[in-house]
C-alpha positions as CSV (number, residue, x, y, z in Angstrom):
1,X,-4.8,31.3,-1.8
2,X,-3.0,30.9,1.6
3,X,-6.6,30.1,3.0
4,X,-6.3,26.6,1.5
5,X,-2.9,25.6,2.7
6,X,-3.0,26.3,6.7
7,X,-2.1,23.5,8.8
8,X,-4.9,21.8,10.6
9,X,-3.7,22.5,14.3
10,X,-4.6,19.3,16.0
11,X,-4.8,16.9,13.2
12,X,-1.9,14.3,12.9
13,X,-1.1,12.2,10.0
14,X,-2.8,8.8,10.3
15,X,-2.8,7.9,6.7
16,X,-0.6,7.8,3.7
17,X,-2.2,9.2,0.6
18,X,-1.2,9.3,-2.9
19,X,-2.8,10.7,-6.2
20,X,-2.2,10.1,-9.7
21,X,-3.4,11.1,-13.2
22,X,-3.2,9.8,-16.7
23,X,-4.5,11.5,-19.8
24,X,-7.0,9.4,-21.8
25,X,-8.1,11.7,-24.5
26,X,-8.1,9.7,-27.7
27,X,-5.3,10.5,-30.2
28,X,-7.8,10.1,-33.0
29,X,-11.2,11.7,-33.5
30,X,-13.6,8.9,-32.7
31,X,-17.3,9.0,-32.1
32,X,-18.5,10.7,-28.9
33,X,-20.7,9.0,-26.4
34,X,-24.1,9.6,-24.6
35,X,-26.3,10.9,-27.4
36,X,-27.8,8.6,-30.2
37,X,-28.5,11.8,-32.4
38,X,-24.8,12.4,-33.2
39,X,-23.9,11.9,-36.9
40,X,-20.2,12.6,-37.1
41,X,-17.0,11.9,-35.0
42,X,-15.4,14.4,-32.5
43,X,-13.7,17.5,-34.3
44,X,-11.1,18.1,-31.6
45,X,-10.8,19.0,-27.8
46,X,-11.8,21.5,-25.3
47,X,-9.4,20.1,-22.7
48,X,-8.0,16.7,-21.9
49,X,-9.7,13.8,-20.4
50,X,-8.3,11.9,-17.7
51,X,-8.1,8.8,-15.4
52,X,-7.2,9.8,-11.8
53,X,-6.5,7.6,-9.1
54,X,-6.6,8.2,-5.2
55,X,-4.8,5.8,-2.9
56,X,-5.2,5.7,0.8
57,X,-3.1,3.6,3.2
58,X,-4.5,3.3,6.7
59,X,-2.7,2.8,10.0
60,X,-3.0,-1.1,9.5
61,X,-1.2,-0.9,6.2
62,X,-4.3,-1.6,4.0
63,X,-4.6,0.3,0.7
64,X,-7.8,1.5,-0.7
65,X,-8.0,2.9,-4.4
66,X,-10.5,4.8,-6.2
67,X,-10.2,5.7,-9.9
68,X,-12.3,8.4,-11.7
69,X,-12.6,8.7,-15.2
70,X,-13.7,11.4,-17.9
71,X,-16.1,8.6,-19.5
72,X,-19.7,8.2,-20.1
73,X,-19.5,4.8,-18.4
74,X,-17.1,2.3,-17.3
75,X,-18.1,-1.3,-18.5
76,X,-18.0,-4.4,-16.3
77,X,-15.0,-5.5,-18.8
78,X,-13.0,-2.3,-17.8
79,X,-13.7,-2.9,-14.3
80,X,-12.7,-6.5,-14.1
81,X,-9.4,-5.7,-16.2
82,X,-8.3,-3.0,-14.1
83,X,-9.1,-4.7,-10.7
84,X,-7.2,-7.6,-11.9
85,X,-4.2,-5.5,-12.9
86,X,-4.4,-3.7,-9.4
87,X,-4.6,-6.9,-7.4
88,X,-1.6,-8.3,-9.5
89,X,0.5,-5.2,-9.1
90,X,-0.1,-3.9,-5.7
91,X,-2.1,-6.6,-4.0
92,X,-5.2,-4.5,-3.4
93,X,-8.3,-6.7,-3.4
94,X,-11.6,-6.2,-5.2
95,X,-13.4,-4.8,-2.3
96,X,-10.8,-2.0,-2.0
97,X,-10.7,-0.9,-5.5
98,X,-13.5,1.2,-7.1
99,X,-13.7,2.6,-10.6
100,X,-16.1,5.3,-11.6
101,X,-17.2,7.5,-14.7
102,X,-18.1,11.1,-14.7
103,X,-20.7,10.3,-17.2
104,X,-19.5,13.3,-19.5
105,X,-21.4,13.2,-22.8
106,X,-18.4,14.8,-24.5
107,X,-16.0,11.8,-24.0
108,X,-15.3,9.0,-26.4
109,X,-17.4,5.8,-27.2
110,X,-16.1,2.8,-25.7
111,X,-17.0,-0.8,-26.0
112,X,-19.8,-0.7,-23.1
113,X,-23.4,-1.7,-22.9
114,X,-24.3,1.4,-24.6
115,X,-22.4,0.6,-27.8
116,X,-25.4,-0.6,-29.8
117,X,-27.0,2.7,-29.5
118,X,-24.6,4.5,-32.1
119,X,-25.0,2.1,-35.1
120,X,-21.4,2.4,-36.2
121,X,-20.0,0.8,-39.2
122,X,-16.7,-1.1,-39.3
123,X,-14.5,1.8,-40.1
124,X,-15.9,3.9,-37.2
125,X,-15.9,0.8,-34.8
126,X,-12.2,-0.2,-35.2
127,X,-10.7,3.0,-33.8
128,X,-13.1,2.7,-31.0
129,X,-12.2,-0.9,-30.3
130,X,-8.3,0.2,-30.5
131,X,-9.0,3.0,-27.8
132,X,-11.0,0.8,-25.5
133,X,-8.1,-1.7,-25.5
134,X,-5.8,1.2,-24.2
135,X,-7.7,2.1,-21.2
136,X,-6.7,-0.7,-18.6
137,X,-3.0,0.2,-19.1
138,X,-3.9,4.1,-18.8
139,X,-5.8,3.4,-15.5
140,X,-3.0,1.1,-14.1
141,X,-0.6,4.0,-14.9
142,X,-2.6,6.4,-12.7
143,X,-2.8,4.1,-10.0
144,X,0.8,3.4,-10.2
145,X,1.7,6.9,-9.9
146,X,-0.7,7.2,-6.9
147,X,0.9,4.5,-4.9
148,X,4.3,5.7,-5.8
149,X,3.9,8.9,-4.3
150,X,2.1,8.1,-1.1
151,X,3.0,10.3,1.7
152,X,1.8,10.9,5.4
153,X,-1.5,12.9,5.3
154,X,-4.4,13.7,7.3
155,X,-7.9,13.4,5.9
156,X,-10.8,15.9,6.3
157,X,-14.6,15.6,5.6
158,X,-17.3,18.2,4.8
159,X,-20.4,19.0,2.7
160,X,-21.2,21.9,0.4
161,X,-23.9,22.6,-1.8
162,X,-24.6,23.6,-5.6
163,X,-28.1,24.4,-7.0
164,X,-27.7,23.9,-10.8
165,X,-28.7,20.2,-10.9
166,X,-32.6,20.1,-11.7
167,X,-35.0,17.1,-11.6
168,X,-35.7,16.4,-15.4
169,X,-38.7,14.1,-14.9
170,X,-42.0,16.1,-15.6
171,X,-45.5,14.9,-15.2
172,X,-47.8,15.2,-18.1
173,X,-51.5,13.9,-18.9
174,X,-49.8,11.4,-21.3
175,X,-47.3,10.2,-18.8
176,X,-43.7,10.9,-18.0
177,X,-41.8,13.7,-20.1
178,X,-38.4,15.4,-20.0
179,X,-37.6,19.0,-19.2
180,X,-37.3,20.6,-15.7
181,X,-39.5,19.5,-12.9
182,X,-39.4,22.3,-10.2
183,X,-41.0,20.0,-7.5
184,X,-39.0,17.0,-8.3
185,X,-36.5,15.6,-5.9
186,X,-32.9,16.7,-6.0
187,X,-29.8,16.3,-4.3
188,X,-27.8,19.5,-4.2
189,X,-25.0,18.2,-1.6
190,X,-21.5,18.5,-2.7
191,X,-19.4,16.0,-0.6
192,X,-15.7,16.8,-0.1
193,X,-13.0,14.4,1.1
194,X,-9.6,16.3,1.5
195,X,-6.1,15.0,1.9
196,X,-3.6,17.4,3.3
197,X,0.3,16.5,3.7
198,X,2.5,17.0,6.5
199,X,3.0,20.7,5.6
200,X,-0.9,21.0,5.7
201,X,-0.9,21.6,2.0
202,X,-3.9,19.9,0.0
203,X,-2.6,16.8,-1.5
204,X,-5.9,15.4,-3.1
205,X,-9.6,16.5,-3.1
206,X,-12.4,13.9,-3.8
207,X,-15.5,15.4,-4.5
208,X,-19.0,14.7,-6.0
209,X,-22.3,16.0,-7.4
210,X,-25.6,14.2,-8.3
211,X,-26.2,15.5,-12.0
212,X,-25.7,14.4,-15.5
213,X,-22.8,15.9,-17.4
214,X,-24.7,16.8,-20.1
215,X,-24.4,20.5,-20.4
216,X,-22.9,20.2,-23.7
217,X,-23.7,18.3,-26.9
218,X,-21.1,19.4,-29.1
219,X,-18.3,17.5,-31.1
220,X,-15.4,18.2,-28.8
221,X,-13.6,16.0,-26.3
222,X,-14.4,17.7,-22.8
223,X,-15.1,16.6,-19.1
224,X,-18.4,19.1,-19.3
225,X,-18.9,20.9,-15.9
226,X,-17.0,18.2,-14.0
227,X,-13.7,18.9,-16.4
228,X,-14.1,22.5,-15.6
229,X,-14.6,22.0,-12.0
230,X,-11.7,19.8,-11.6
231,X,-9.4,22.3,-13.5
232,X,-10.4,25.2,-11.4
233,X,-9.7,23.3,-8.4
234,X,-6.2,22.1,-9.4
235,X,-5.4,25.8,-10.4
236,X,-6.7,27.0,-7.0
237,X,-4.8,24.4,-5.1
238,X,-1.2,24.2,-6.7
239,X,0.1,20.5,-6.4
240,X,-3.3,18.8,-5.6
241,X,-5.1,16.4,-7.9
242,X,-9.1,17.1,-8.0
243,X,-11.1,14.0,-8.5
244,X,-14.9,14.2,-9.5
245,X,-17.2,11.4,-8.8
246,X,-20.9,11.6,-10.2
247,X,-23.6,11.0,-7.5
248,X,-27.1,9.6,-8.1
249,X,-28.1,12.2,-10.8
250,X,-29.6,9.9,-13.5
251,X,-32.7,12.0,-13.3
252,X,-31.0,15.2,-13.0
253,X,-30.0,17.6,-15.7
254,X,-27.8,20.9,-15.4
255,X,-30.3,23.7,-16.5
256,X,-30.2,25.8,-18.5
257,X,-27.6,24.1,-20.9
258,X,-26.2,23.9,-24.3
259,X,-23.3,26.3,-24.4
260,X,-19.7,26.0,-23.1
261,X,-20.2,29.2,-21.0
262,X,-23.1,27.1,-19.3
263,X,-20.5,24.5,-18.6
264,X,-17.8,26.8,-17.4
265,X,-20.4,28.5,-15.1
266,X,-21.5,25.2,-13.6
267,X,-17.9,24.0,-13.1
268,X,-17.1,27.4,-11.3
269,X,-20.1,26.9,-8.9
270,X,-19.2,23.4,-8.3
271,X,-15.6,24.2,-7.5
272,X,-16.6,27.2,-5.5
273,X,-18.6,25.1,-3.3
274,X,-15.7,22.7,-2.8
275,X,-13.3,25.7,-1.9
276,X,-15.9,27.0,0.5
277,X,-15.9,23.5,2.3
278,X,-12.0,23.4,2.3
279,X,-11.8,27.0,3.7
280,X,-14.4,26.1,6.5
281,X,-14.5,24.0,9.5
282,X,-13.9,20.2,8.0
283,X,-14.2,17.3,10.4
284,X,-10.9,15.6,10.9
285,X,-11.1,11.9,10.1
286,X,-9.3,9.1,11.6
287,X,-9.5,5.3,11.9
288,X,-9.2,2.3,9.6
289,X,-10.7,2.0,6.3
290,X,-13.2,-0.8,6.2
291,X,-14.2,-2.0,2.8
292,X,-17.0,-4.4,1.5
293,X,-18.2,-5.4,-2.1
294,X,-20.9,-7.5,-3.3
295,X,-22.6,-8.4,-6.5
296,X,-26.3,-9.1,-6.2
297,X,-28.5,-10.8,-8.8
298,X,-30.8,-7.9,-9.8
299,X,-34.0,-9.3,-11.0
300,X,-35.5,-8.4,-14.5
301,X,-39.2,-8.7,-15.4
302,X,-40.3,-11.9,-17.2
303,X,-38.5,-12.3,-20.3
304,X,-40.1,-12.6,-23.9
305,X,-40.1,-15.5,-25.9
306,X,-37.6,-15.9,-28.7
307,X,-40.4,-15.4,-31.4
308,X,-41.4,-12.1,-29.9
309,X,-37.8,-11.0,-30.1
310,X,-37.5,-12.1,-33.7
311,X,-40.6,-10.0,-34.5
312,X,-38.7,-6.9,-33.5
313,X,-36.2,-7.4,-36.2
314,X,-38.9,-6.0,-38.4
315,X,-39.5,-2.9,-36.3
316,X,-39.3,0.4,-37.8
317,X,-37.4,1.4,-34.7
318,X,-33.8,1.0,-35.5
319,X,-33.0,0.7,-31.7
320,X,-35.5,-2.1,-31.5
321,X,-33.9,-4.0,-34.3
322,X,-30.4,-3.6,-32.7
323,X,-31.7,-4.8,-29.3
324,X,-33.3,-7.8,-31.1
325,X,-30.0,-8.7,-32.6
326,X,-28.2,-8.6,-29.2
327,X,-30.9,-10.6,-27.6
328,X,-31.1,-13.2,-30.4
329,X,-27.3,-13.6,-30.0
330,X,-27.9,-14.4,-26.3
331,X,-30.5,-16.8,-27.3
332,X,-28.0,-18.7,-29.6
333,X,-25.4,-18.8,-27.3
334,X,-27.2,-19.7,-23.9
335,X,-30.6,-20.9,-25.0
336,X,-32.5,-18.3,-22.9
337,X,-32.2,-14.8,-21.8
338,X,-30.8,-14.0,-18.3
339,X,-33.3,-12.9,-15.7
340,X,-30.9,-11.3,-13.3
341,X,-27.8,-9.1,-13.7
342,X,-24.9,-9.0,-11.5
343,X,-25.1,-5.6,-10.1
344,X,-22.3,-4.1,-7.8
345,X,-22.7,-2.4,-4.5
346,X,-19.6,-1.3,-2.6
347,X,-19.2,0.4,0.8
348,X,-15.9,1.8,2.2
349,X,-16.1,3.2,5.9
350,X,-13.3,5.6,6.9
351,X,-13.2,5.3,10.8
352,X,-16.6,6.4,11.9
353,X,-16.8,9.7,10.2
354,X,-17.2,8.8,6.3
355,X,-19.0,6.3,4.4
356,X,-18.6,6.0,0.6
357,X,-21.7,4.1,-0.7
358,X,-20.9,3.2,-4.3
359,X,-23.7,1.8,-6.7
360,X,-23.4,0.7,-10.3
361,X,-25.5,2.0,-13.3
362,X,-27.1,5.3,-13.7
363,X,-28.8,5.6,-10.4
364,X,-31.8,8.0,-9.8
365,X,-31.7,10.4,-6.9
366,X,-34.1,8.7,-4.7
367,X,-31.3,6.2,-3.7
368,X,-29.0,9.2,-2.5
369,X,-31.8,10.5,-0.5
370,X,-32.9,7.4,1.1
371,X,-29.3,6.2,2.0
372,X,-28.7,9.5,3.6
373,X,-32.0,9.4,5.6
374,X,-31.5,5.8,6.7
375,X,-27.6,5.8,7.3
376,X,-27.0,9.5,8.3
377,X,-26.5,12.5,6.0
378,X,-23.6,13.9,7.8
379,X,-21.3,11.1,6.9
380,X,-22.7,9.7,3.6
381,X,-20.7,10.1,0.3
382,X,-22.9,8.6,-2.1
383,X,-21.6,7.6,-5.6
384,X,-23.4,6.4,-8.7
385,X,-21.8,5.2,-12.1
386,X,-19.6,2.9,-10.2
387,X,-17.8,-0.5,-11.3
388,X,-20.2,-1.1,-14.0
389,X,-22.6,1.4,-15.7
390,X,-25.0,-1.4,-16.8
391,X,-28.4,0.5,-17.0
392,X,-30.4,3.0,-15.5
393,X,-31.2,1.9,-12.0
394,X,-34.7,3.2,-11.0
395,X,-36.2,3.5,-7.4
396,X,-39.7,1.9,-7.0
397,X,-41.3,5.2,-7.5
398,X,-39.5,5.8,-10.7
399,X,-40.0,2.3,-11.9
400,X,-43.9,2.5,-11.3
401,X,-44.0,6.0,-12.9
402,X,-42.2,4.6,-16.0
403,X,-40.7,7.0,-18.6
404,X,-37.0,7.1,-19.7
405,X,-35.4,6.4,-16.4
406,X,-38.2,3.9,-15.4
407,X,-37.7,1.5,-18.1
408,X,-37.3,3.2,-21.5
409,X,-33.6,3.6,-21.3
410,X,-33.3,-0.2,-21.1
411,X,-33.8,-0.3,-24.9
412,X,-30.4,1.5,-25.4
413,X,-28.8,-0.7,-22.8
414,X,-29.8,-3.9,-24.7
415,X,-32.1,-5.2,-21.8
416,X,-35.4,-6.9,-22.8
417,X,-37.4,-5.0,-20.2
418,X,-37.6,-3.0,-17.0
419,X,-36.3,-4.3,-13.7
420,X,-38.6,-6.2,-11.4
421,X,-40.3,-4.3,-8.6
422,X,-38.0,-5.5,-5.7
423,X,-35.1,-3.6,-7.4
424,X,-35.0,-0.9,-4.7
425,X,-35.4,-3.3,-1.7
426,X,-32.7,-5.6,-3.0
427,X,-30.3,-2.6,-3.6
428,X,-31.0,-0.9,-0.2
429,X,-30.8,-4.3,1.9
430,X,-27.2,-4.8,0.4
431,X,-26.4,-1.2,1.3
432,X,-27.5,-2.1,4.8
433,X,-25.7,-5.3,5.0
434,X,-22.3,-3.9,3.7
435,X,-22.8,-1.0,5.9
436,X,-22.7,-3.2,8.8
437,X,-19.8,-5.1,7.8
438,X,-16.6,-5.1,10.0
C-alpha cells in the first residue's frame, strides 16, 4: 500500500492533528435501535462499535474537535454533556466541538427522542439507561486520546463517489410510498479530509456519505456499511483512524439490502472510493479553522388542544398512544406545548478550501444539494445527524409532498405535527449567516 504513504512534496505541516477511539459496544445484549418491529434484544456482535475523535489544532493554537459514533442518534442531552466535559477538560468551546451519529440501525437503543418507539418494559429499559449513562465518559476518553497524540500534520481535501445510495421516496396515486425512486434526487459524493503526519503517512481520514445505515435489520451489534468501510480503511492505512459521518441521507437507502454480504459490499465500495481519492490529486489545505454554532427556534405547525391529545390515548395505534402520553406530560409540566425546537446548525471553515456544514436531525438530501449549489460544491463537506438527532428535517418540497420524511416520522420522535413551511428558509438562512462568519 505504498501508494498511500508517499510524502506530499510541497505541503508543509500547518496543523497539529490527533485521533482517538473508544469502544462503545454494550457489554450486555440490549435492544437494538432504529426499527420499531424488533421484538428481542441483540444476540451478539458482528464487530465492535466505536466513538472516535479527530482533533485539529491550527496555527493560532485553536483546537477543533469532531466526534463520530456508531449510534442511531446522538441526543441533545449527550451533546450537551459531552460538550461540557470537553470544555472543562480542554477549553474547547461549543462552536468548536461537534458530535455525530452514523445512524446505524444495528446499534443500541439509547435514551434519545426515539425511545418511545420501542415500547420497552422496565427490565428492558434499565440496562439501556445504564448504558446511556456510560457514553459521556467514553466519548471523553476518545477525545482525550486525540488531544494527547496531537502531532504536526498536513491536511488534504478531495471528493469521490459511490452509487449504492438510492432515493427511497416513491410517488404513487395514493401519495408517497417507500421503495426505490430511480428519478429521485441523490447525493453520491464521498467527501474526504485526510491528515498526514510529518512522514507523509495517513494519521486520520474523515469521510462521509449521504445514505441511511440500514442495510441490516438483524440482531447483532454492527456499524452496518459504514462500520465495514472504516475497518477496511484502517486495514489499508496502517496506523490511521477512519471516521465516518453521515451526510443528508434521510430519504436515501442502500439498495438492494438485507444481508451482511450487502453491507460488506457497500462498505467496500465506500472505502474504495476514499482510497481512490487519497491515491489521487488531493488539494492541500491551509489556513486557520473558523467555527460558528447557532441554535435556531425551528417552528412547528399550530399545536393541538389538550383534549385532542387526550383522545389519542384511546387510539388503536400504539405509537399514537405513546406520543399522547409524552405530550400530556409536557402539558402538565409547562401548561402548553412548545411551538418551536432549538435546532443546531454548525459551520467550520478550514482556510478557504473546505467548509464542514453540520445540521441536526435526519436531514433529507435536498439540503446537501442546496448547500453545494449555493455555497460551492468543490469545498462543501455536508454532515447530517449532528449535535442533536431530534427528528426528520424535510425540505419544503418534501414537507409539501408529505409521507414519512415529510411528517409521518414525527409520530416516532414525539412531536405533535410537521414542521412549519418556513423550515427550509430558516435553516438555509442560518447556513449562509454562519458561512459568512469570521
